[in-house]
C-alpha positions in Angstrom: 4.4 19.6 15.2 7.5 17.3 14.8 6.7 13.6 14.0 8.4 10.8 16.0 11.9 10.6 15.1 11.9 13.9 13.1 13.5 17.1 14.3 11.3 19.1 11.5 9.2 21.8 13.3 6.4 24.2 12.1 5.4 27.4 13.4 2.4 29.6 12.3 2.0 33.7 12.5 -1.5 34.5 11.4 -1.6 38.3 10.7 -4.9 38.5 9.8 -8.1 37.1 10.9 -11.5 38.8 9.7 -15.3 38.0 8.2 -15.4 36.5 4.9 -17.8 37.6 2.1 -19.3 40.4 4.9 -20.2 37.6 7.5 -22.8 36.1 5.1 -24.5 32.9 5.8 -24.0 29.7 3.9 -26.8 27.5 4.3 -26.4 25.3 7.5 -22.5 26.0 7.8 -23.1 29.7 8.5 -20.7 32.5 8.5 -17.0 31.8 7.1 -13.9 33.9 8.5 -10.6 34.0 6.5 -7.0 33.9 8.2 -4.0 35.0 6.3 -0.3 34.4 7.4 3.1 32.8 7.4 4.0 29.2 8.2 7.7 28.8 9.1 9.2 25.2 8.7 12.5 23.8 9.7 13.0 20.5 7.7 15.1 17.7 8.9 17.2 16.7 6.1 17.2 13.3 7.6 13.4 13.1 7.6 11.7 10.5 5.3 11.8 11.2 1.6 13.5 14.5 2.0 17.1 13.2 0.9 15.7 13.1 -2.8 15.2 17.0 -2.9 17.9 18.2 -5.7 20.6 20.2 -4.2 19.4 20.0 -0.4 23.0 18.9 0.4 23.8 22.6 -0.6 20.9 24.4 1.3 22.5 26.2 4.3 21.6 24.8 7.9 20.6 26.6 10.9 22.1 25.8 14.4 20.1 22.8 14.8 21.2 21.7 11.4 17.7 22.3 9.9 16.8 23.9 6.4 14.4 26.9 6.9 11.5 27.7 4.9 8.7 29.7 4.9 5.3 30.1 2.7 2.3 32.1 2.4 -1.1 30.7 3.7 -4.9 31.5 3.5 -7.3 29.6 5.5 -11.1 30.0 4.8 -13.2 28.6 7.4 -16.6 28.1 9.2 -16.8 30.7 11.9 -18.3 27.7 14.1 -16.0 24.7 14.0 -19.0 22.4 15.0 -20.7 23.2 11.3 -17.4 22.1 9.5 -17.5 18.9 7.8 -14.0 18.5 8.9 -12.6 18.0 5.6 -9.5 20.2 4.5 -9.5 21.4 0.9 -6.0 22.4 -0.3 -5.8 24.3 -3.5 -2.4 24.0 -5.4 -2.2 27.6 -6.3 -1.5 27.3 -9.8 1.7 30.0 -10.2 0.5 31.2 -6.9 -2.6 32.2 -7.8 -5.9 31.0 -6.1 -8.2 28.9 -8.6 -10.6 26.8 -6.8 -13.0 29.5 -6.0 -13.2 30.5 -9.6 -14.0 26.7 -10.7 -15.9 25.2 -7.8 -17.7 28.4 -6.5 -18.1 30.1 -10.2 -16.7 33.1 -8.8 -14.2 35.8 -10.4 -10.8 35.4 -9.7 -8.7 36.7 -6.9 -5.9 36.0 -4.8 -7.4 38.2 -2.1 -10.9 36.8 -1.7 -13.2 38.9 0.8 -16.5 40.1 -0.5 -19.6 37.9 -1.3 -18.6 38.0 -5.1 -15.4 36.0 -4.2 -17.6 33.4 -2.7 -19.7 33.1 -5.7 -22.1 30.4 -5.8 -20.9 29.4 -2.3 -20.5 25.6 -2.9 -17.4 24.9 -1.0 -18.6 26.7 2.0 -22.1 25.2 1.7 -20.6 21.9 2.1 -18.7 23.1 5.1 -14.9 22.5 3.9 -11.8 24.2 5.4 -10.0 25.8 2.4 -6.3 26.1 2.3 -3.9 27.9 -0.2 -0.1 28.2 0.6 2.7 28.7 -1.6 4.6 25.8 -3.1 6.4 27.6 -5.9 9.8 29.4 -4.8 10.7 31.1 -7.9 7.7 33.3 -7.8 8.2 37.2 -7.1 5.8 39.2 -5.2 2.9 41.0 -6.5 -0.7 40.5 -7.0 -1.0 38.9 -3.9 0.4 35.7 -5.2 1.3 33.1 -2.9 4.9 32.9 -2.2 7.3 30.3 -0.9 10.8 31.1 0.4 13.6 28.3 -0.2 17.3 28.7 0.1 19.6 29.3 -2.8 22.1 26.1 -3.3 25.7 27.3 -2.2 29.1 25.2 -2.9 30.9 25.7 0.2 29.7 29.3 -0.1 30.2 29.6 -3.9 27.9 30.3 -6.1 26.8 27.2 -8.2 26.8 27.7 -11.8 25.3 26.0 -14.9 23.6 26.2 -18.1 20.3 27.6 -18.3 17.8 27.6 -21.3 15.0 29.7 -21.9 12.5 30.3 -24.5 10.8 33.8 -25.4 7.9 34.3 -28.1 6.8 37.9 -28.8 3.0 37.8 -29.6 3.4 41.6 -31.3 5.8 43.8 -33.1 8.3 45.9 -31.2 8.8 43.6 -28.2 12.6 44.1 -27.5 13.0 42.8 -23.8 12.1 40.1 -21.5 13.4 38.9 -18.1 15.8 36.1 -18.5 13.0 33.8 -16.8 10.4 35.0 -19.4 8.1 35.7 -17.2 7.3 39.2 -15.0 6.3 37.1 -12.3 9.2 34.9 -12.0 12.6 35.3 -10.6 15.5 34.7 -13.2 18.6 32.6 -12.6 21.3 35.5 -13.1 23.8 35.1 -16.1 27.3 34.7 -14.6 28.6 36.9 -17.3 27.3 39.8 -19.6 29.5 38.7 -22.6 27.1 37.5 -25.1 30.1 35.5 -27.0 29.4 33.1 -23.6 26.1 32.6 -24.3 23.9 31.4 -27.2 20.9 33.0 -28.7 18.8 31.3 -31.6 15.6 31.3 -33.2 13.3 29.0 -35.3 10.1 29.2 -36.9 8.7 26.0 -35.5 9.8 24.0 -32.5 11.3 20.9 -34.7 13.1 23.1 -37.1 17.0 23.8 -36.9 17.8 26.5 -34.5 19.4 29.2 -36.6 21.8 31.6 -34.4 21.4 35.3 -33.9 24.8 37.0 -33.8 26.3 38.1 -30.7 26.3 42.1 -31.7 22.4 41.7 -31.9 21.3 41.4 -28.7 22.4 41.7 -24.9 21.9 41.4 -21.5 20.1 44.4 -20.3 16.8 46.0 -19.6 15.0 49.1 -21.3 13.8 52.0 -19.0 11.5 54.8 -20.0 10.5 57.9 -18.9 9.6 61.4 -19.8 12.4 63.5 -21.3 13.6 67.5 -20.2 13.3 70.7 -22.1 10.7 69.2 -24.7 12.6 66.2 -25.7 9.4 63.9 -25.0 9.6 60.4 -24.3 13.3 58.9 -23.4 14.5 55.5 -23.0 17.6 53.9 -21.4 19.2 50.9 -22.1 20.8 49.3 -18.9 22.9 46.5 -18.5 21.3 43.6 -16.5 22.1 40.2 -15.5 18.3 39.0 -15.2 17.1 40.5 -18.5 17.7 40.2 -22.5 17.3 42.9 -24.8 17.1 42.9 -28.7 17.5 46.3 -30.3 15.7 45.1 -33.3 13.0 43.4 -31.6 11.9 39.8 -31.3 10.1 38.5 -34.3 6.3 37.8 -33.4 5.8 33.7 -33.5 9.3 33.0 -33.9 10.9 30.6 -30.8 13.8 32.5 -29.6 16.0 30.4 -27.7 18.9 31.5 -25.0 21.2 29.0 -23.5 23.6 31.0 -21.1 25.6 30.3 -17.5 23.4 31.1 -15.2 24.3 31.1 -11.1 22.0 30.5 -7.8 19.6 28.1 -8.3 16.8 27.5 -5.9 16.3 24.5 -3.9 12.8 24.4 -5.7 12.1 20.6 -4.7 11.3 21.8 -1.4 7.8 23.1 -2.4 6.9 19.4 -2.4 8.0 19.2 1.3 6.2 22.5 2.6 2.7 20.7 0.9 3.7 17.4 2.7 4.3 18.9 6.0 1.7 21.8 6.2 -1.3 19.7 5.3 0.0 16.7 7.4 0.1 19.5 10.3 -2.9 21.3 9.7 -5.2 18.2 9.5 -3.7 16.9 12.8 -5.5 19.7 14.9 -2.4 19.9 17.1 -0.8 22.9 18.2 2.1 24.2 16.2 5.9 23.7 17.8 5.6 27.1 19.5 2.2 26.2 21.0 0.3 28.2 19.0 -3.7 27.0 18.1 -3.9 25.0 14.8 -5.3 27.6 12.7 -7.4 24.9 10.6 -9.4 24.2 13.9 -10.4 20.4 15.0 -8.6 17.8 13.4 -9.4 16.8 10.0 -11.2 13.4 9.1 -10.1 13.8 5.3 -7.6 15.9 3.3 -8.2 16.4 -0.2 -6.1 18.5 -2.7 -6.8 19.9 -6.0 -4.7 21.2 -8.8 -5.3 22.4 -12.6 -2.7 22.4 -15.4 0.8 23.0 -14.0 -0.8 22.2 -10.5 -2.1 19.2 -12.0 1.4 18.0 -12.9 2.6 19.1 -9.3 -0.1 16.7 -7.8 0.9 13.6 -10.0 4.7 14.2 -9.1 3.6 14.8 -5.6 2.5 11.2 -5.6 4.8 9.5 -8.0 7.8 10.6 -5.7 6.0 9.2 -2.8 5.6 12.9 -0.6 1.8 11.5 0.2 3.5 9.8 2.8 4.1 12.1 5.7 7.2 11.7 8.2 5.4 9.2 10.1 4.5 7.3 7.2 0.6 8.1 7.3 -1.1 9.6 4.5 -1.2 13.3 3.7 -4.0 13.3 1.5 -7.0 10.8 1.3 -7.9 12.2 -2.0 -6.5 14.2 -5.1 -7.8 15.9 -7.9 -5.7 16.6 -11.1 -7.0 18.6 -13.5 -5.9 19.0 -17.0 -2.4 17.9 -16.3 -2.3 16.0 -19.4 0.7 12.9 -19.2 3.1 15.3 -17.7 4.8 15.5 -14.2 6.7 18.6 -13.2 9.6 20.5 -14.0 10.4 21.3 -10.4 13.0 19.0 -8.5 16.2 19.9 -10.9 18.6 22.5 -10.7 17.9 25.7 -12.9 14.4 24.3 -13.1 12.0 27.3 -14.1 8.7 26.4 -12.2 6.2 28.5 -14.1 7.1 27.2 -17.3 4.4 25.2 -19.3 4.7 21.7 -20.1 5.8 20.8 -23.9 3.6 22.3 -26.1 3.3 21.9 -30.0 4.7 25.2 -30.4 5.7 26.9 -26.9 8.3 25.2 -24.5 8.3 21.9 -26.8 11.4 20.6 -25.3 10.2 20.8 -21.5 11.4 18.1 -19.6 8.2 17.5 -17.8 6.6 15.1 -20.2 8.8 12.0 -19.2 8.1 8.4 -18.5 6.0 7.1 -16.4 3.0 8.9 -18.1 0.3 6.7 -16.4 -1.0 6.0 -13.0 -1.2 2.3 -14.1 2.0 0.1 -14.3 3.5 -0.1 -17.9 7.0 -0.7 -19.8 8.8 2.1 -21.7 9.0 0.4 -24.9 11.8 2.6 -26.0 14.0 2.2 -22.7 12.4 -1.2 -21.3 11.9 0.5 -18.1 8.8 -0.2 -16.0 6.9 2.1 -13.7 4.1 3.7 -12.3 2.7 6.9 -10.7 0.8 4.8 -8.3 3.1 2.7 -6.5 2.6 3.0 -2.9 -0.3 0.9 -2.1 -0.5 1.8 1.7 -0.1 5.9 0.7 -1.2 6.3 -2.1 -4.5 8.5 -2.4 -8.0 8.1 -4.3 -7.4 10.1 -7.4 -9.8 11.2 -9.7 -8.0 12.6 -13.1 -9.9 15.0 -15.2 -8.7 16.4 -18.6 -10.3 18.1 -21.4 -9.9 17.8 -25.5 -6.8 20.4 -25.3 -4.8 17.8 -23.4 -5.2 15.1 -25.9 -4.2 17.3 -28.8 -1.0 19.4 -26.6 -0.6 17.5 -23.6 0.0 14.3 -24.7 -3.2 13.3 -22.6 -4.0 9.8 -24.2 -0.9 8.8 -22.4 -2.4 8.8 -18.8 -4.5 5.9 -19.9 -2.3 3.9 -22.6 1.1 2.3 -22.8 3.7 4.2 -24.7 2.8 2.5 -28.1 -1.1 3.4 -27.6 -2.4 0.5 -26.3 -5.1 0.7 -23.5 -4.5 0.4 -19.9 -6.4 -0.6 -17.2 -6.1 2.3 -14.4 -5.6 0.8 -10.8 -8.7 0.7 -8.6 -7.7 4.0 -6.8 -8.0 6.0 -10.0 -10.8 7.1 -12.2 -9.8 9.2 -15.3 -13.0 11.1 -17.0 -12.6 13.2 -20.3 -14.5 16.1 -20.5 -15.2 15.8 -24.0 -15.0 18.7 -26.8 -13.8 21.3 -24.1 -10.7 23.6 -23.3 -7.8 23.6 -20.8 -9.2 26.7 -19.4 -13.1 27.0 -19.6 -13.7 30.3 -17.6 -17.1 29.5 -15.8 -18.1 33.3 -16.1 -17.0 33.7 -19.7 -18.5 36.6 -21.7 -18.0 37.2 -25.1 -15.1 34.9 -26.5 -12.0 36.0 -28.2 -10.2 34.9 -30.9 -6.6 36.3 -29.9 -3.6 35.4 -32.0 -5.7 32.0 -33.1 -7.7 31.4 -36.5 -10.8 30.3 -34.4 -12.7 32.1 -31.4 -12.0 30.0 -28.4 -13.9 26.9 -27.0 -17.1 28.0 -25.0 -18.2 24.9 -23.5 -19.2 25.2 -19.8 -17.8 22.6 -17.6 -17.6 24.1 -14.0 -20.6 21.7 -12.8 -18.4 18.8 -13.2 -16.1 20.1 -10.5 -18.7 20.2 -7.9 -19.9 16.6 -8.8 -16.1 15.3 -9.2 -15.6 16.3 -5.6 -18.9 14.8 -4.0 -18.0 11.8 -5.8 -14.5 11.9 -4.1 -16.0 12.6 -0.6 -18.3 9.9 -1.1 -15.4 7.2 -2.1 -13.0 8.3 0.6 -15.9 8.5 3.3 -18.2 5.5 2.8 -16.3 3.5 -0.2 -19.1 4.3 -2.5 -17.3 4.0 -5.9 -17.3 6.9 -8.6 -18.7 6.3 -11.8 -16.3 4.1 -14.0 -13.6 6.0 -15.9 -15.2 7.5 -19.2 -12.4 8.1 -21.5 -11.7 7.4 -25.4 -10.3 3.7 -26.0 -8.4 2.2 -28.6 -10.7 -1.1 -28.6 -13.9 0.7 -29.4 -12.2 3.5 -32.0 -12.8 6.5 -30.0 -9.3 6.8 -29.3 -7.4 7.1 -33.0 -4.4 8.4 -35.0 -4.5 11.8 -36.7 -5.1 10.5 -39.9 -8.5 8.3 -38.7 -9.2 11.5 -37.0 -9.2 13.6 -40.1 -11.2 11.2 -41.9 -14.2 11.4 -39.4 -13.8 15.5 -38.7 -16.3 17.4 -41.2 -14.9 19.2 -43.8 -16.0 22.7 -42.8 -15.6 25.7 -45.5 -12.7 28.2 -44.5 -11.9 26.0 -41.6 -8.1 24.5 -41.5 -7.3 21.5 -39.3 -4.4 20.7 -36.9 -1.6 18.9 -39.1 -0.6 16.7 -36.0 -1.3 16.4 -32.4 1.7 17.5 -30.1 4.0 14.7 -30.9 6.4 13.5 -28.1 10.0 12.5 -29.0 12.2 11.2 -26.3 14.9 13.7 -25.4 18.1 13.1 -24.2 18.8 15.4 -21.2 22.1 13.9 -20.2 23.6 11.3 -18.0 23.2 13.5 -15.0 19.4 13.8 -15.1 18.3 11.5 -12.7 20.1 13.8 -10.4 18.4 16.6 -11.2 21.1 18.4 -13.8 20.1 18.8 -17.1 22.0 19.2 -20.4 20.9 22.2 -22.7 19.6 21.9 -25.0 18.8 18.1 -25.3 19.6 15.7 -27.7 16.8 14.7 -29.9 16.9 11.1 -30.1 14.4 10.5 -33.3 12.6 7.9 -30.9 8.9 8.6 -30.2 6.1 7.6 -27.9 2.4 7.1 -29.4 -0.1 10.3 -28.8 -3.6 9.6 -29.7 -6.5 11.7 -30.1 -10.4 11.7 -29.5 -12.4 10.5 -32.7 -15.2 12.9 -33.4 -19.0 12.5 -34.5 -20.3 14.0 -37.9 -20.5 17.2 -36.4 -16.9 17.4 -35.0 -17.5 16.9 -31.4 -16.0 14.2 -29.5 -17.8 11.2 -29.2 -16.2 9.6 -25.9 -16.0 11.2 -22.6 -18.1 13.0 -20.4 -20.2 15.5 -22.6 -21.3 18.4 -21.1 -24.8 19.6 -22.0 -23.6 22.2 -24.8 -21.9 19.3 -26.4 -24.9 16.9 -26.3 -27.2 19.7 -27.7 -24.5 21.7 -29.5 -24.8 25.0 -31.6 -21.3 24.4 -32.8 -18.3 22.3 -33.2 -16.4 22.6 -30.1 -12.7 21.3 -30.3 -9.6 21.1 -27.8 -7.5 22.4 -30.4 -6.9 25.8 -31.9 -4.4 27.1 -34.4 -2.2 30.2 -34.8 -2.8 32.5 -37.0 -0.7 34.1 -39.9 2.6 36.0 -38.5 2.1 34.0 -35.3 3.7 30.5 -35.9 0.9 29.9 -38.4 -0.6 26.7 -38.4 0.9 25.6 -35.3 -1.5 24.6 -31.9 -1.7 27.3 -29.8 -1.1 26.8 -26.1 -4.0 25.1 -24.7 -6.9 27.0 -26.8 -9.7 25.2 -27.9 -12.3 26.4 -31.0 -15.9 27.0 -31.3 -16.9 26.7 -35.0 -20.5 28.0 -35.1 -23.2 26.1 -37.1 -25.1 27.9 -39.8 -28.0 29.5 -38.3 -30.6 28.3 -40.9 -30.7 26.0 -44.0 -30.5 28.8 -46.2 -27.3 30.0 -44.5 -26.0 26.3 -44.5 -26.5 25.9 -48.5 -24.9 29.0 -49.2 -21.9 28.2 -47.3 -21.6 24.7 -48.2 -21.4 23.6 -44.3 -22.0 19.9 -44.1 -23.1 20.1 -40.5 -26.9 20.6 -39.9 -28.1 24.1 -39.2 -29.2 25.1 -35.6 -32.7 25.7 -36.8 -32.6 21.9 -38.4 -31.6 21.0 -35.0 -33.9 23.0 -32.7 -37.0 24.9 -34.2 -36.8 27.8 -31.5 -35.1 28.8 -28.2 -37.6 26.6 -26.4 -36.5 23.3 -28.0 -32.9 23.9 -27.6 -33.4 24.9 -23.7 -35.4 21.6 -23.5 -32.7 19.6 -25.2 -30.1 21.2 -22.6 -32.6 20.0 -19.7 -32.6 16.6 -21.0 -28.7 16.2 -21.2 -28.1 17.9 -17.7 -30.9 15.5 -15.9 -29.3 12.5 -17.5 -25.8 13.7 -16.2 -26.9 14.0 -12.7 -28.7 10.5 -13.0 -25.2 9.5 -14.1 -23.6 11.3 -10.9 -21.5 13.6 -13.3 -23.8 16.9 -12.3 -25.1 17.8 -9.0 -29.0 18.3 -9.3 -28.6 21.8 -7.9 -26.8 22.4 -11.4 -29.3 21.2 -13.4 -31.6 24.3 -13.2 -28.4 26.3 -13.6 -28.0 25.0 -17.1 -31.5 25.0 -18.2 -31.7 28.9 -17.1 -28.4 29.7 -18.9 -29.9 28.3 -22.4 -32.6 30.6 -22.5 -31.1 33.0 -24.5 -28.8 30.4 -26.7 -26.0 30.8 -24.1 -25.4 34.1 -25.0 -23.1 35.9 -24.7 -21.1 32.6 -25.1 -22.6 32.2 -28.7 -23.6 34.9 -31.0 -26.9 33.7 -32.6 -29.4 36.3 -34.4 -32.3 34.0 -34.2 -35.2 35.1 -32.5 
């Protein structure tokens, strides 16, 4: 499948072909089948864009001078190709996990979807999409059917490449004494060059911006702990085993504290090849041509359009993909016609760097605060970094930039510097390019589970946000397809703005948020300091830890109404007819980094049920019965909100009745309401 002038090759090995969802029919499209296998690629180092990959010059070559990679692959396609809509939908799997069936089809999560349950409401299938998932993150370990990508280890003339590695560890419960060096069980660690702790640095601090406190070298070790049953009635026993990919603290990691390790690591992977894997695979699949071994293209016929979607980590990956020019294939054509980055905030990826850790979340107020993912440019629009004078944009290649619909929730404004998507670095409103729309899903949280049962509190002060938003995904995709197919523009961007007072600093926000008894509020959103990662950062080599400059970018948050719900943006039916204050923020509980924002978790702060309860508690917000005299009144309010959103093209007609039906019991079990 090599493009003209390129030596790159691709071969597909399908190891399984079977009916999907038991062969059930999806409307007029009919039955689907699943294909699983591997895509093996030989990458031409001289092909366009490939030379920007960090450490590519240190990747082993085959006899033809090509770099070999391989990725897991899953395709869900109509059995009858004539009934397909000739549109490829690529799911950038989050940390190797399929997510699109969860959020577009309201299905349970699975990396091995087979049953009718895994099809959920069947939305993507009823539309006729050819759904593709493949590995792009090469530092994942096998397990749980994750989608893996194999790339080379960088070598320096046959010798290991070494350098500084920095990792954070935050225990969530007492007694945790060991972590993989990567910080995640699912993720490959960079092995330490030496087991001598005197050649590394372990520090701890209560909050991200506190001074680092050194942990004495004799209080920790590079080791793992194994346990098992003892002999001769000794009960359970453990062993501490030296390990170059684990850290062990005999006294345990203090819960909520940030422990940071800086050590000399070795054997970095050429992780930036993940972008090339996606580019070359999708370019090939949409072409309909046979592979370079003569095998049939598993996507079937040539595709008229290709769309991509990713959430959180992979939303950032999409932005990084576009920014670095990878939406141009080896022949200069567009890879994706449209892209849907969701809950990416203002970040890019920490991928195309030496000793990168692809699984680490971008910088939050408490966790991984100094991750290099949040770096200029933040917006799709052209702007100037007021701290450095540099001018840049994510979208700067009109001939190959795709149509983009960027969606984000309240969590991104509080934790992921989401305002910078549509402001300059000083907080002034920006006009987005014509090929971009941005929508703020008001008063919702980063991960809004479509199948959420009773919400949990976890290590937070409030129960999590329960706002249901999956109906928006279906409408967004429908709008993108019309935009790409016949030029029908989606609704105008709907985000909070400085100009109308709906995007504000935290002091102004606090004046407008209701004073609910017993509810603590954030001191500040996740601030963004410009960090100095050293002179070699542009080459993908980071100085660790970075130097704090004391210079900051503006991070603003959405203003709220008197209930504490966000004013601007696309307001889900549950927000237009609320039973609570729904926020994009939640705060860590005592003993867990008390008072700091917790990851990407939002809050549900219930209204009083009756006027009497409201009077007793001193709650300034009207009670549920003051808003809706009974359940049917609430259900009518939800229906009115849903029909309005459908008229505005933010919901599909099929979802209106779903919303009304769900509201019949006060949206239980999302809400625990005792009213009859």
